[in-house]
C-alpha positions in Angstrom: 7.9 48.3 40.3 6.9 49.3 43.8 5.0 46.6 45.6 1.7 47.8 47.1 1.5 47.3 50.9 -0.9 44.7 52.1 -4.0 46.3 53.7 -4.3 45.5 57.3 -7.6 44.4 58.9 -7.9 45.9 62.5 -9.7 43.5 64.8 -11.2 44.1 68.2 -11.7 40.8 70.4 -14.7 40.7 72.8 -15.1 37.9 75.2 -15.5 37.6 78.9 -13.1 34.7 79.4 -9.4 35.8 79.4 -8.2 32.4 78.1 -10.5 32.7 75.1 -9.3 36.1 74.3 -5.6 34.8 74.4 -6.5 31.8 72.3 -8.1 34.0 69.6 -4.9 36.0 69.7 -2.9 32.9 69.1 -5.2 31.7 66.2 -4.5 35.0 64.4 -0.9 35.4 65.4 0.7 34.3 62.0 -1.9 36.2 59.9 0.3 39.1 58.5 -2.8 41.1 57.3 -4.8 40.8 60.6 -3.9 43.1 63.5 -5.4 42.8 67.0 -6.0 46.5 68.0 -7.8 45.8 71.3 -9.8 43.5 73.6 -12.8 43.9 75.8 -14.3 41.6 78.6 -17.9 42.7 78.3 -20.4 44.3 76.0 -20.1 47.7 77.6 -16.4 47.9 77.2 -16.8 46.6 73.6 -19.0 49.6 72.7 -16.5 52.0 74.3 -13.5 50.3 72.5 -15.3 50.2 69.1 -16.3 53.8 69.3 -12.7 54.8 70.1 -10.8 52.4 67.8 -13.3 52.1 64.9 -12.0 48.6 64.1 -12.7 46.9 60.8 -13.9 43.7 62.4 -15.3 42.9 65.9 -15.1 39.3 67.1 -18.2 39.3 69.5 -19.1 36.6 72.1 -22.8 36.3 72.8 -23.1 35.4 76.5 -21.3 38.0 78.6 -22.1 39.7 81.9 -23.4 43.3 82.2 -24.2 43.7 78.4 -24.5 40.6 76.2 -23.0 40.4 72.7 -26.3 41.0 70.8 -27.1 44.2 72.7 -23.5 45.3 72.2 -23.8 44.5 68.5 -26.9 46.8 68.1 -25.1 49.6 69.9 -21.9 49.3 67.9 -23.8 49.3 64.7 -24.8 52.8 65.5 -21.7 54.3 67.0 -19.2 52.5 64.8 -21.2 51.6 61.7 -18.0 50.8 59.7 -17.2 48.0 62.0 -18.3 44.6 60.8 -19.3 42.1 63.6 -18.6 38.5 63.6 -20.6 36.7 66.4 -19.1 33.8 68.3 -20.9 31.2 70.4 -20.8 27.6 71.4 -24.5 27.6 70.8 -25.8 27.4 67.2 -29.5 27.4 67.7 -31.5 29.1 65.1 -32.9 31.7 67.5 -29.3 32.8 68.3 -28.5 33.0 64.7 -31.5 35.1 63.7 -31.2 37.5 66.7 -27.5 38.1 65.8 -28.2 38.9 62.2 -31.1 41.2 63.2 -28.8 43.0 65.6 -26.3 43.7 62.8 -23.8 40.8 62.8 -22.5 39.8 59.5 -21.3 36.4 60.3 -21.8 33.6 63.0 -19.0 31.3 64.0 -19.8 28.2 66.2 -17.1 27.5 68.8 -14.7 25.7 68.5 -13.3 26.7 65.2 -10.0 26.5 63.4 -7.6 29.3 62.7 -8.4 28.8 58.9 -12.1 29.2 59.7 -11.5 32.3 61.8 -9.1 34.1 59.5 -11.1 33.2 56.4 -14.3 34.6 57.9 -12.5 37.8 59.0 -11.2 38.4 55.4 -14.6 37.6 53.7 -16.6 39.9 56.1 -14.0 42.6 55.6 -14.1 42.4 51.8 -17.9 42.4 51.8 -18.0 45.4 54.1 -15.4 47.3 52.0 -17.5 46.6 48.8 -20.7 48.1 50.4 -19.3 50.8 52.7 -21.0 54.2 52.3 -19.0 57.4 51.8 -16.9 58.7 54.8 -19.0 61.8 55.1 -22.2 59.8 55.7 -20.4 57.6 58.3 -19.0 60.5 60.2 -22.0 62.8 60.4 -24.8 60.3 60.0 -26.3 62.5 57.2 -26.4 61.1 53.8 -24.4 62.9 51.2 -26.4 65.1 48.9 -23.9 65.0 46.0 -25.3 63.4 42.9 -23.6 60.1 42.0 -24.3 57.0 39.9 -26.9 54.7 41.5 -25.6 51.5 43.0 -26.3 48.5 40.8 -28.5 45.7 42.3 -26.7 42.9 44.1 -25.3 40.3 41.7 -26.6 36.9 42.1 -24.2 34.0 42.4 -23.7 31.3 39.8 -25.3 27.8 40.3 -23.3 24.8 38.9 -25.2 21.6 38.9 -23.4 18.2 39.1 -25.6 15.5 37.6 -25.3 12.0 36.1 -28.0 10.0 34.6 -26.2 6.9 35.9 -25.4 6.3 39.5 -21.8 5.5 40.6 -20.0 7.8 38.3 -18.5 9.9 41.2 -20.7 13.1 41.1 -20.3 13.6 44.9 -16.5 13.4 44.7 -16.4 15.8 41.8 -18.8 18.2 43.6 -16.6 18.3 46.8 -13.3 18.8 45.0 -14.7 21.3 42.5 -16.3 23.4 45.3 -13.0 23.6 47.2 -11.1 24.3 43.9 -13.5 27.2 43.2 -12.8 28.6 46.6 -9.0 28.4 46.3 -9.1 29.7 42.7 -11.3 32.7 43.3 -11.2 33.4 47.0 -14.9 34.0 46.8 -17.9 32.6 48.8 -18.7 29.0 47.7 -21.6 27.0 48.9 -22.0 23.2 48.4 -25.6 21.9 48.4 -26.3 18.2 48.8 -29.3 17.6 46.5 -29.1 13.9 46.7 -31.8 14.1 49.4 -32.4 10.4 50.2 -28.9 9.2 50.4 -26.5 12.1 50.1 -22.9 11.6 50.9 -21.5 15.1 51.0 -21.3 15.2 54.8 -19.5 11.9 54.9 -17.0 12.9 52.1 -16.1 16.1 54.0 -16.2 14.5 57.4 -18.9 16.9 58.8 -20.6 16.3 62.0 -23.2 19.1 61.9 -26.7 18.3 62.8 -28.2 21.0 60.6 -29.4 20.0 57.2 -31.5 21.2 54.3 -34.6 19.7 56.2 -34.0 22.1 59.1 -33.8 25.0 56.5 -37.1 24.0 54.8 -38.9 23.9 58.1 -38.2 27.6 58.6 -38.6 28.5 55.0 -40.9 31.4 55.6 -38.4 33.3 57.7 -35.3 32.1 56.0 -33.1 34.7 54.4 -29.6 34.4 52.9 -27.8 35.5 56.1 -29.7 32.9 58.3 -29.2 30.2 55.7 -25.5 30.9 55.6 -25.0 30.5 59.3 -27.2 27.3 59.4 -24.9 25.7 57.0 -21.8 23.8 58.1 -18.4 25.5 57.9 -15.7 23.3 56.4 -12.0 24.0 57.1 -11.4 24.7 53.4 -13.6 27.8 53.7 -16.6 26.6 51.9 -20.1 26.2 53.5 -22.1 23.1 53.1 -25.9 22.4 53.4 -26.1 18.7 53.9 -28.8 16.2 53.0 -31.3 15.0 55.6 -29.9 12.3 58.0 -32.7 9.8 57.0 -34.5 9.0 53.7 -38.0 9.5 55.1 -37.1 12.9 56.3 -36.4 13.8 52.7 -40.0 13.4 51.7 -40.9 16.5 53.8 -38.9 18.7 51.3 -41.2 20.1 48.7 -40.0 21.2 45.2 -41.1 24.8 45.9 -39.1 24.9 49.2 -36.0 23.5 47.5 -36.2 26.2 44.8 -36.5 28.9 47.4 -33.4 27.6 49.0 -31.5 27.6 45.8 -32.5 31.2 45.2 -31.3 32.2 48.7 -28.0 30.4 48.1 -27.4 32.3 44.9 -28.1 35.6 46.8 -25.7 34.8 49.6 -22.8 33.2 47.7 -20.7 33.8 44.6 -20.8 30.2 43.5 -23.2 27.4 44.5 -22.2 23.8 43.6 -25.1 21.4 43.8 -24.8 17.7 44.0 -27.8 15.6 42.7 -29.0 12.0 42.3 -29.7 10.3 39.0 -33.5 10.3 38.9 -35.0 13.1 37.0 -37.7 14.0 39.6 -39.3 17.5 40.0 -36.6 18.8 42.3 -33.7 17.7 40.0 -35.6 19.0 36.9 -36.2 22.4 38.7 -32.5 22.6 39.6 -31.4 21.9 36.0 -33.7 24.7 34.8 -32.2 27.2 37.3 -28.6 26.1 36.8 -26.1 28.4 35.0 -24.1 25.4 33.9 -24.9 21.6 34.1 -21.9 19.4 34.6 -22.7 15.9 33.3 -20.4 13.3 34.9 -20.0 10.0 33.1 -17.6 7.0 33.0 -16.1 5.2 29.9 -18.5 2.2 30.4 -21.4 1.1 28.2 -24.2 1.6 30.8 -23.0 5.2 31.6 -22.6 5.9 27.9 -26.1 4.7 27.1 -27.7 6.8 30.0 -25.7 9.9 29.1 -26.6 9.6 25.4 -30.3 9.4 26.5 -29.9 12.6 28.5 -28.4 14.5 25.5 -31.2 13.2 23.3 -33.8 14.5 25.8 -32.0 17.8 26.2 -32.0 18.2 22.4 -35.6 17.3 22.1 -36.5 19.9 24.7 -34.2 22.5 23.0 -32.1 22.8 26.1 -29.1 24.9 25.2 -26.1 22.6 24.7 -23.8 25.5 25.5 -24.8 25.3 29.2 -23.8 21.6 29.4 -20.3 20.5 30.3 -19.3 16.8 29.8 -17.0 15.4 32.4 -15.4 12.0 31.9 -14.5 10.5 35.2 -12.8 7.3 36.3 -10.8 6.8 33.2 -7.8 4.4 32.9 -4.9 4.7 30.5 -5.7 1.4 28.8 -9.5 2.0 28.4 -10.8 0.5 25.1 -13.4 3.2 24.8 -11.6 6.3 24.0 -12.6 10.0 24.7 -12.8 10.7 21.0 -15.4 7.9 20.5 -17.5 9.3 23.4 -17.4 12.8 22.0 -18.6 11.5 18.6 -21.4 9.5 20.2 -22.6 12.5 22.3 -21.8 15.1 19.6 -20.4 17.1 22.5 -16.9 17.9 23.5 -15.5 16.6 26.8 -14.4 19.5 29.1 -12.4 17.5 31.6 -11.1 14.1 32.2 -10.2 12.4 35.5 -8.2 9.3 35.8 -9.2 6.8 38.5 -6.4 6.0 40.8 -7.9 3.7 43.7 -4.8 3.9 45.7 -5.3 7.6 46.0 -9.0 8.2 45.7 -10.3 5.5 48.1 -8.3 6.6 51.2 -9.4 10.2 50.7 -13.0 9.1 50.5 -12.8 6.8 53.5 -11.0 9.4 55.7 -13.4 12.3 54.7 -10.5 14.3 53.3 -11.0 15.5 49.7 -8.0 14.8 47.5 -7.5 18.5 46.7 -6.7 19.0 50.3 -5.0 15.8 51.1 -2.7 15.8 48.1 -2.9 19.3 46.6 0.1 18.6 44.1 -1.4 15.4 42.8 -2.2 15.6 39.0 -5.9 15.0 39.8 -6.0 17.8 42.3 -4.4 20.1 39.6 -7.2 19.0 37.2 -9.8 20.0 39.6 -8.2 23.4 39.8 -8.1 23.6 36.0 -11.8 22.7 35.8 -12.6 25.4 38.3 -10.7 27.9 36.2 -12.6 26.6 33.0 -16.0 27.1 34.8 -15.1 30.6 36.0 -14.2 31.5 32.5 -17.4 30.1 31.0 -19.4 32.0 33.6 -17.7 35.4 33.1 -20.1 38.1 31.8 -19.9 38.8 28.2 -18.2 42.1 27.0 -20.7 44.9 26.4 -20.2 45.0 22.7 -21.2 41.2 22.5 -24.2 41.5 24.7 -26.5 42.5 21.9 -25.5 39.5 19.8 -25.7 37.2 22.6 -29.2 38.2 24.0 -31.7 35.7 22.6 -35.0 36.6 21.0 -38.2 36.6 23.1 -39.1 33.2 21.7 -35.6 31.8 22.5 -35.7 33.3 26.0 -39.1 31.6 26.6 -37.5 28.3 25.5 -34.4 28.7 27.8 -36.4 29.3 31.0 -38.0 26.2 32.2 -37.2 23.8 29.4 -37.1 20.7 31.4 -40.4 21.9 33.0 -42.0 20.8 29.8 -41.3 17.2 30.7 -43.2 17.7 34.0 -46.4 18.9 32.4 
């Protein structure tokens, strides 16, 4: 069988500092599918080069002499509409982000960044552009084609996976971090991680993120927040996922309303293929709303009596409110080979199968937590890392759309549909 050649991504680098242009070349030197086709030292030269070369991606600095990057982006969007623009800047203020997106940029990278962040961003933007590119006849003439064709389906929303435990200390945040990275590695799609433990969230610490932007910043601009702006406000992790961290202080979390939180979840689902949401144990309005909106709810528990008791109560509540058990995945965490309470006993108690089990190895887990390096990155070949990858594959399989012939059988009646949407909201009334 003849092997298909790898499609090359042609990149134009635009920056007024020669050392920066050379450094960008070096960062991309070992990427076999990325080719540097040209460079430019200012916005005017960038427009000329983009019009002549028609690159797939333009890496555009913002602050440059003669013509800045935002003005150049607006012009390139007209003269080379197939070129996707990634904006670069040492400044990540919201105004810069919004002006870049309005000018036509598809992504925003805050300097400095790693080679993995740069190459990953180029590939994601290229893939997105290829998926929505109009016909060549339209691009070349500027006149839409008059030939009849099938209408383009509406954009598909991403899937929301909620990580929840009715008992604290079960390891939800560690599961959320490793699962998010595993999904990114398994699918090569856009993955967001949202820290919904608003008062005392640990995602930023577990991932060693230093960004000052949090969900509190996003909610303050909620009226003008769209998916693109939300994406660039989020912190970029070297693994390729983007993270929306919890507020830096507990009092600041009180400013986040349930309605604003729901709108942020909706924006994330529109901008990402998968959204992993960590939560806290208390069933407040925000957590209940998140459960209602989740495509799958991953309940994390440990083989200990307090955790078993609380998880059993959650399942009883879910059953009383007719919440679909098929949307709940049971995760048994922190197991030991000699545990007296076996997985089979827990399944019988919960009347629910365990989807995944994770043994607790403190010699491995604790250093990764303290160093802010998730296990799946620190030791990718460790059995626990492999189990996170397996869990990611299981979740993707569970979220796959049904075959057309099965849709009619799977669609609930109107009464059932009413029951499925907002089930936990009954508890709030």
